[in-house]
C-alpha positions as CSV (number, residue, x, y, z in Angstrom):
1,D,12.5,-187.1,-44.5
2,M,15.8,-188.8,-45.1
3,K,15.7,-192.6,-45.0
4,F,18.7,-194.8,-44.4
5,T,19.1,-198.5,-44.1
6,V,21.3,-200.0,-41.4
7,Q,22.8,-203.1,-42.9
8,D,25.9,-203.4,-40.6
9,S,28.2,-201.2,-38.6
10,T,29.6,-199.4,-41.7
11,V,26.1,-198.0,-42.5
12,R,25.0,-195.4,-40.0
13,M,21.4,-194.4,-39.1
14,V,21.1,-190.6,-39.6
15,G,18.3,-188.4,-38.6
16,K,17.4,-184.9,-39.9
17,Q,20.1,-183.4,-37.8
18,I,23.6,-184.7,-37.5
19,K,26.9,-183.3,-36.3
20,V,30.0,-184.1,-38.3
21,T,31.7,-185.0,-35.0
22,D,29.1,-187.7,-34.5
23,L,30.4,-189.5,-37.6
24,F,34.1,-189.8,-36.7
25,A,36.0,-191.3,-33.8
26,D,37.8,-188.1,-32.9
27,P,35.4,-185.7,-31.0
28,Q,37.6,-182.8,-32.2
29,A,37.3,-184.0,-35.8
30,S,38.9,-181.9,-38.5
31,F,37.5,-182.8,-41.9
32,D,37.1,-181.8,-45.5
33,F,34.0,-181.9,-47.7
34,V,34.1,-182.6,-51.4
35,I,31.3,-183.1,-54.0
36,I,32.1,-185.6,-56.8
37,E,30.4,-186.6,-60.0
38,L,31.2,-190.1,-61.0
39,D,30.2,-191.7,-64.4
40,G,32.0,-195.0,-64.4
41,F,34.4,-196.5,-62.0
42,H,36.6,-195.2,-59.0
43,R,39.2,-197.8,-58.3
44,S,39.3,-199.5,-54.9
45,V,41.7,-197.8,-52.4
46,I,42.7,-198.0,-48.8
47,N,43.0,-194.8,-46.8
48,H,45.3,-195.6,-43.9
49,V,44.6,-192.3,-42.0
50,S,41.1,-190.9,-42.8
51,E,37.6,-192.2,-42.0
52,Q,35.2,-191.3,-44.8
53,A,31.5,-190.8,-45.1
54,Y,29.7,-190.9,-48.5
55,F,26.3,-189.3,-49.0
56,V,24.6,-189.8,-52.5
57,L,23.1,-186.6,-53.8
58,S,21.7,-188.1,-57.0
59,G,22.0,-191.1,-59.3
60,T,22.7,-194.7,-58.5
61,G,25.7,-197.0,-58.1
62,I,27.6,-199.4,-56.0
63,I,29.9,-198.6,-53.1
64,Q,32.1,-201.5,-52.1
65,V,33.2,-201.4,-48.5
66,G,35.5,-204.3,-47.7
67,P,33.7,-207.5,-48.9
68,I,30.2,-205.9,-49.0
69,A,28.8,-204.2,-52.1
70,Y,26.0,-201.7,-51.3
71,D,23.6,-200.7,-54.0
72,V,23.2,-196.9,-53.4
73,K,20.8,-194.2,-54.6
74,E,19.9,-190.7,-53.7
75,E,20.0,-190.0,-50.0
76,D,21.9,-193.2,-49.1
77,F,24.8,-192.8,-46.6
78,I,27.8,-195.1,-46.2
79,F,30.5,-194.8,-43.6
80,V,34.0,-196.2,-44.4
81,P,36.4,-196.7,-41.5
82,K,40.1,-196.0,-42.1
83,S,42.2,-198.9,-43.5
84,V,39.1,-200.6,-45.1
85,P,39.3,-201.1,-48.9
86,H,36.5,-199.3,-50.8
87,G,35.6,-198.4,-54.3
88,L,32.7,-197.0,-56.3
89,K,31.0,-197.5,-59.6
90,G,27.9,-196.0,-61.3
91,K,26.6,-192.7,-62.4
92,M,26.1,-190.6,-59.3
93,R,26.8,-187.3,-57.6
94,Y,27.9,-187.6,-54.0
95,V,29.5,-185.9,-51.0
96,V,32.6,-187.3,-49.4
97,L,33.5,-186.2,-45.8
98,S,37.0,-187.2,-44.7
99,S,38.4,-186.9,-41.2
100,P,41.2,-186.1,-40.9
101,P,41.2,-184.2,-44.2
102,F,42.0,-186.2,-47.3
103,S,45.6,-186.5,-48.5
104,L,46.5,-188.5,-51.6
105,H,49.6,-189.7,-49.7
106,D,47.4,-191.5,-47.2
107,E,45.9,-193.8,-49.8
108,T,47.2,-197.0,-51.5
109,P,45.5,-198.8,-54.4
110,D,43.6,-202.0,-53.7
111,H,42.5,-204.5,-56.3
112,S,39.5,-206.1,-54.5
113,F,37.0,-204.1,-56.5
114,D,38.6,-203.9,-59.9
115,Q,36.4,-204.1,-63.0
């Protein structure tokens, strides 16, 4: 069983079956899927175009979404709406889904979660 905690609207309750189109506002969602290994810090950024969903595969860390810092571990899921600052730190392996697909040109640095 996958267990998720609903703390506010950015954290979504997810069952055993979920459609990617259930995650994002556009019912015809186009998305990309990336697996990332983090050992340290990913600076805070603002993506002005894409909504993003993070699913932790292993490890632990913190995902900062706006003013809220979530302690995350394996099987935790965090949703980040577009235009919301977010950053990560810890030692973890995670999946990022971005819709529409990620483009570096859509992101700007944010300093709200700097070390």
